[in-house]
KOLGUZA-357672 format. One record per residue (C-alpha): residue in one letter; x, y, z. Coordinates in pm, whole numbers, padded with zeros to 5 digits, always signed. Layout:
aXYZ/...
This chain:
m+04786-02680-02684/r+04885-02702-03051/i+04558-02608-03232/a+04478-02609-03608/v+04208-02384-03747/a+04067-02508-04071/g+03908-02205-04241/a+04138-01944-04102/t+04079-01709-04393/g+03714-01707-04322/y+03495-01467-04122/i+03493-01680-03796/g+03844-01829-03835/s+04023-01485-03895/r+03886-01357-03567/l+03925-01686-03369/v+04304-01701-03429/p+04391-01399-03229/q+04168-01518-02949/l+04342-01848-02923/l+04691-01666-02942/d+04589-01463-02655/a+04496-01753-02453/g+04840-01896-02491/h+04783-02149-02770/e+05017-02242-03053/v+04811-02197-03352/v+04857-02358-03702/c+04642-02192-03975/l+04497-02413-04258/a+04403-02274-04566/r+04361-02347-04942/t+04545-02027-05015/p+04763-01949-04698/d+04896-01630-04884/k+04565-01468-04803/l+04686-01461-04432/n+05008-01259-04513/d+04856-00921-04426/r+04728-01027-04065/t+04886-00847-03767/w+04930-01201-03601/r+05089-01354-03914/n+05429-01408-03762/a+05279-01571-03456/v+05122-01869-03640/e+05234-02146-03866/l+05063-02145-04214/r+04999-02489-04390/q+04815-02538-04709/c+04505-02757-04677/d+04220-02806-04922/v+03983-03022-04721/l+03873-03202-05037/d+04223-03335-05077/a+04251-03623-04828/d+04636-03629-04854/q+04659-03262-04772/v+04440-03285-04474/d+04648-03579-04323/s+04958-03371-04370/a+04803-03068-04250/l+04693-03220-03911/e+05025-03377-03810/g+05145-03284-03461/i+04801-03114-03386/d+04623-03155-03036/v+04269-03005-03134/a+04137-02880-03464/y+03856-02617-03545/y+03651-02718-03841/l+03516-02378-03973/v+03479-02466-04360/h+03169-02500-04562/s+03098-02487-04925/m+02773-02272-04945/a+02911-02041-05209/t+03044-02346-05424/k+02892-02400-05755/g+02718-02734-05805/d+02623-02961-05503/f+02753-02788-05207/a+02604-03066-04963/a+02817-03323-05137/a+03118-03112-05137/d+03073-03066-04752/r+03025-03443-04686/t+03351-03513-04869/a+03543-03263-04686/a+03414-03345-04345/a+03490-03725-04418/n+03855-03623-04507/f+03893-03419-04202/a+03744-03694-03982/d+03977-03945-04117/g+04296-03711-04100/a+04210-03639-03729/e+04179-04006-03671/k+04526-04088-03834/n+04695-03814-03639/r+04535-03910-03315/l+04377-03553-03235/r+04189-03509-02892/r+03912-03314-03028/i+03742-03142-03318/i+03542-02834-03257/y+03288-02749-03500/l+03043-02465-03563/g+02732-02579-03730/g+02365-02441-03778/l+02083-02446-03541/g+01750-02586-03630/s+01524-02887-03552/g+01275-03074-03730/d+01200-03303-04038/e+01176-03040-04302/l+01525-02847-04266/s+01635-02634-04536/s+01922-02784-04757/h+02150-02537-04597/l+02071-02620-04252/d+02037-03004-04318/s+02402-02996-04475/r+02533-02810-04182/q+02398-03075-03942/e+02513-03349-04168/v+02879-03223-04148/g+02854-03256-03755/a+02724-03611-03800/v+03015-03703-04053/l+03272-03558-03819/s+03140-03754-03510/a+03119-04079-03701/g+03486-04144-03641/p+03653-04221-03292/i+03777-03859-03243/p+03551-03659-03001/v+03345-03367-03161/t+03201-03054-02982/e+02941-02934-03226/l+02821-02579-03156/r+02505-02488-03342/a+02422-02129-03384/a+02146-01936-03577/i+02201-01578-03725/v+02535-01435-03627/i+02554-01078-03543/g+02874-00908-03636/s+02998-00702-03942/g+03097-00934-04194/s+02878-01227-04129/v+02665-01307-04421/s+02318-01293-04219/f+02409-00975-04074/e+02522-00802-04394/m+02187-00922-04556/l+01995-00771-04269/r+02209-00445-04303/y+02145-00396-04681/l+01797-00495-04681/t+01711-00254-04420/e+01939+00040-04522/v+01838+00033-04881/l+01464-00050-04886/p+01226+00188-04679/v+00938-00027-04800/m+00987-00404-04857/t+00775-00681-04985/t+00908-01000-04828/p+00817-01371-04811/r+00661-01518-04517/w+00987-01590-04362/v+01006-01241-04209/e+00770-01375-03925/t+00992-01674-03867/k+01139-01691-03502/c+01514-01694-03466/q+01771-01650-03176/p+02063-01438-03298/i+02402-01437-03127/a+02680-01179-03120/i+03014-01272-03287/r+03194-01200-02966/d+02980-01455-02786/v+03029-01721-03059/l+03404-01672-03031/t+03374-01718-02640/h+03198-02042-02689/l+03453-02169-02948/v+03762-02091-02719/t+03593-02240-02386/s+03499-02555-02596/l+03873-02652-02562/d+03792-02750-02202/d+03486-02952-02288/r+03427-03280-02078/p+03518-03610-02263/g+03313-03741-02532/s+03120-03584-02837/h+02855-03316-02755/v+02613-03105-02943/y+02528-02779-02802/e+02301-02493-02925/i+02407-02150-02874/g+02227-01821-02901/g+02165-01482-02760/p+01908-01366-02502/d+01657-01237-02773/v+01409-01438-02942/v+01282-01222-03240/s+01129-01244-03587/y+01325-01134-03884/r+01081-00852-03920/e+01161-00752-03566/m+01533-00772-03637/m+01508-00537-03925/q+01292-00293-03739/l+01560-00300-03446/y+01859-00253-03694/a+01650+00064-03832/e+01621+00197-03482/v+01993+00140-03372/s+02108+00292-03688/h+01873+00581-03675/l+01677+00497-03970/r+01311+00543-03982/r+01097+00231-03918/r+01059+00012-04229/i+00716-00078-04399/i+00724-00450-04439/i+00459-00630-04643/p+00480-01010-04660/v+00388-01162-04987/p+00315-01543-04945/v+00374-01609-05324/l+00757-01529-05316/s+00962-01834-05353/p+01306-01879-05203/r+01437-01857-05564/l+01257-01539-05635/s+01363-01400-05289/s+01737-01487-05359/l+01711-01307-05695/w+01561-01007-05544/i+01826-00995-05260/g+02094-01003-05523/l+01940-00734-05690/v+01921-00492-05399/t+02218-00601-05202/p+02581-00705-05296/l+02553-01057-05181/p+02631-01325-05424/v+02306-01498-05545/g+02459-01831-05478/v+02497-01752-05105/a+02158-01555-05082/r+01969-01866-05215/p+02046-02144-04935/l+02042-01861-04687/v+01709-01737-04753/d+01580-02093-04803/s+01690-02162-04439/l+01502-01864-04315/r+01168-02056-04329/n+01292-02273-04036/e+01244-02153-03691/v+01595-02150-03526/t+01581-02109-03153/v+01776-02311-02882/r+01624-02593-02689/a+01654-02597-02306/d+01799-02941-02311/r+02086-02849-02547/v+02156-02489-02450/r+02516-02418-02370/r+02543-02104-02145/l+02839-01860-02134/p+03026-01789-01801/g+02873-01421-01822/e+02576-01258-01964/p+02525-01304-02322/m+02504-00970-02532/s+02177-00848-02641/l+02058-00804-02991/r+02046-00440-02959/e+02402-00414-02842/a+02538-00665-03076/i+02396-00456-03363/g+02546-00133-03225/r+02875-00294-03176/a+02881-00435-03539/l+02784-00095-03669/d+03069+00072-03449/h+03330-00153-03587/d+03443+00087-03874/d+03504+00369-03617/r+03758+00166-03435/l+03975+00081-03738/e+04311+00224-03747/t+04338+00526-03931/p+04437+00646-04183/s+04494+00298-04333/r+04122+00213-04298/w+04047+00353-04655/s+04375+00256-04811/d+04209-00028-05008/a+03862+00138-05052/s+03681+00137-05370/s+03331+00171-05497/s+03262-00174-05346/p+03180-00216-04974/a+03464-00156-04711/r+03610-00452-04537/p+03603-00380-04172/f+03830-00662-04063/a+04073-00864-04258/g+03915-01187-04365/d+03568-01062-04414/p+03383-01089-04738/e+03424-00812-04995/w+03072-00697-04930/a+03118-00655-04560/g+03096-00355-04362/g+02819-00177-04582/t+02841+00038-04878/l+03135+00286-04925/l+03110+00513-05227/v+03432+00680-05350/d+03536+00963-05562/r+03911+00946-05618/r+04132+01191-05814/t+04505+01206-05870/v+04747+01453-06027/e+05114+01425-06094/t+05317+01706-05959/s+05666+01858-05927/a+05587+02017-05598/s+05772+01900-05290/r+05605+01689-05039/e+05628+01979-04780/n+05456+02217-04999/l+05187+01970-05123/f+05106+01922-04744/w+05100+02278-04692/a+04866+02348-04979/f+04605+02088-04858/s+04637+02146-04502/r+04554+02503-04527/i+04216+02429-04685/g+03880+02590-04560/g+03854+02915-04343/s+03970+03231-04530/v+04163+03043-04794/g+03840+02840-04896/y+03838+02530-05108/y+04057+02633-05408/t+03758+02615-05651/y+03391+02719-05660/n+03413+02875-05317/w+03077+03030-05375/a+02929+02679-05424/w+03095+02591-05076/r+02949+02905-04902/l+02621+02792-05050/r+02641+02454-04883/g+02738+02604-04568/v+02415+02829-04581/l+02213+02529-04657/d+02363+02322-04365/t+02287+02600-04133/l+01931+02635-04235/v+01879+02252-04135/s+02056+02320-03792/g+02372+02213-03894/v+02733+02374-03812/g+02773+02551-04145/l+03099+02729-04221/r+03074+02937-03903/r+03358+02751-03716/g+03646+02831-03951/r+03977+02738-03852/r+04197+02744-03529/h+04493+02868-03735/p+04500+02989-04099/e+04771+02725-04196/e+04857+02487-03928/v+04632+02173-03841/r+04622+01949-03551/l+04435+01622-03507/h+04065+01680-03394/d+04086+02054-03518/t+03754+02196-03670/v+03782+02317-04017/d+03458+02468-04110/f+03206+02191-04117/w+03478+01939-04103/r+03690+01793-03813/v+04047+01653-03871/s+04024+01282-03814/a+04355+01169-03920/l+04699+01331-03963/m+05039+01258-04089/p+05238+01579-04113/g+05407+01612-04450/e+05210+01328-04611/f+04834+01277-04524/l+04534+01480-04404/q+04180+01338-04352/l+03866+01528-04265/s+03546+01377-04147/a+03225+01573-04222/e+03017+01737-03933/m+02750+01877-04172/r+02403+01741-04186/l+02414+01435-04418/p+02227+01123-04487/g+02541+00921-04399/e+02914+00981-04304/a+03161+01151-04539/w+03534+01185-04524/l+03769+01404-04747/e+04141+01317-04753/w+04482+01387-04935/r+04783+01198-04958/v+05118+01254-05107/v+05268+00956-05284/e+05625+00896-05383/h+05706+00685-05686/d+05987+00611-05926/d+05878+00894-06176/g+05837+01167-05921/r+05537+01262-05683/r+05160+01220-05691/l+04876+01399-05504/e+04592+01175-05439/q+04261+01315-05337/a+03955+01102-05221/a+03614+01159-05097/y+03431+00878-04933/f+03064+00860-04834/r+02886+00578-04622/p+02516+00629-04725/r+02255+00589-04456/g+01950+00418-04610/l+01791+00514-04961/a+01804+00891-04899/g+02194+00842-04866/r+02222+00683-05178/l+02004+00941-05356/y+02209+01212-05227/w+02551+01074-05370/y+02413+01020-05692/a+02256+01359-05708/m+02584+01508-05616/l+02792+01337-05855/p+02769+01572-06141/f+02907+01847-05899/h+03181+01615-05776/n+03298+01566-06124/v+03355+01944-06182/i+03455+02055-05818/f+03689+01774-05706/e+03873+01731-06036/r+03965+02115-06027/m+04019+02113-05652/v+04311+01858-05675/r+04473+02034-05967/r+04451+02365-05802/i+04609+02235-05474/a+04892+02086-05677/q+04942+02415-05879/t+04937+02631-05556/a+05202+02395-05411/e+05427+02412-05722/g+05420+02800-05713/r+05534+02811-05347/a+05909+02839-05240/p+06047+02523-05075/v+05989+02571-04690/g+05965+02332-04400/i+05658+02130-04304/a+05379+02324-04148/a+05193+02091-03900/
């Protein structure tokens, strides 16, 4: 079928598109800013159409020639009345679908029942009703918390649990919910293309019904953090809670506020509306583990190419705060050395050569690591100058390598988090530049305290290191690449 995905730049949409392509469908991506999709690996396999769902004429044009459309748009982060914006957008989309005689609209909404739904959940269900008011059949899937790196609910869970070993929380920590893995959400969306005639509302969820407190404790267990101390405080209002979340996490307050407000509603599937998968749904424990493992399955070395002091983005299309905190120390130096000599200089680091500066401090770090049962500096190097992928270098391991250009080491010392150290040779119009970067993904509060305690030492050691590497390369006669 010829399928349109409205919201293709978003968290769900950017993951759904390749699933539809794999199933053999022709995909048209609708986005207010289509250029945001230019860096996707599947860009050349889809058609892009500009579509602001608040513009009725654009919607009509964007849905021309479409068989089925996914509606994955919401205005939660919009300033002002997001519910009114969502109503207008849904009405425009329903009208456009009717004019273009679509076969079906598939919509992902929010789970919840009762007369006192939060404004966020009420708006999500109102959108489903507006879409269904027209003659085009609508399949509405209602989900609670989606567990996947990049989902706003999961990232809030991640940051709250990692940053705060002791939390004072509103009463919503005891509210029951039925989270679902992003993999299962995508399966539900794709299989909805074969839904039976007519409009339907289905509730989807994973196999576990838990409180938010239990979710935070399970996250701590899966990510190897100590159990958190959680103290409910009844007087914390949703507004105060959202401001507090904005303080300790990078989530925008405008996103956190309606989300926190919705956590007071119990969101579990009802037996008469449940939609089941062909296979077994993923457990909450497995879903959290898979979400945390996503960073490790990214393509290297490009996974850190756009890294900054803001959180990493594990998948194109994720919000900028997705993926957990990534702390960065980046140093650069212009140099006259050849590409080959620069690679030779930084690829011989460690072992008998040492670290180009303050070797006594590195030896002390090795001793301290050994005292806490770490590997220390005892492993040395396989070869004094040559490196291969997966080689050990003291308490590092070669995790990415491009001979003559790039080297990345991942730390295997005892740390309250994960660390990498890398060098890259960059050619530009005026010559050549050596780039050095240290990355640290902290684990819990201890990880963050460790990084900031080490900053004064980083400022001295790393700046001198990159300059000494460049100087060593400049003083060497031109030779071939050592790799």
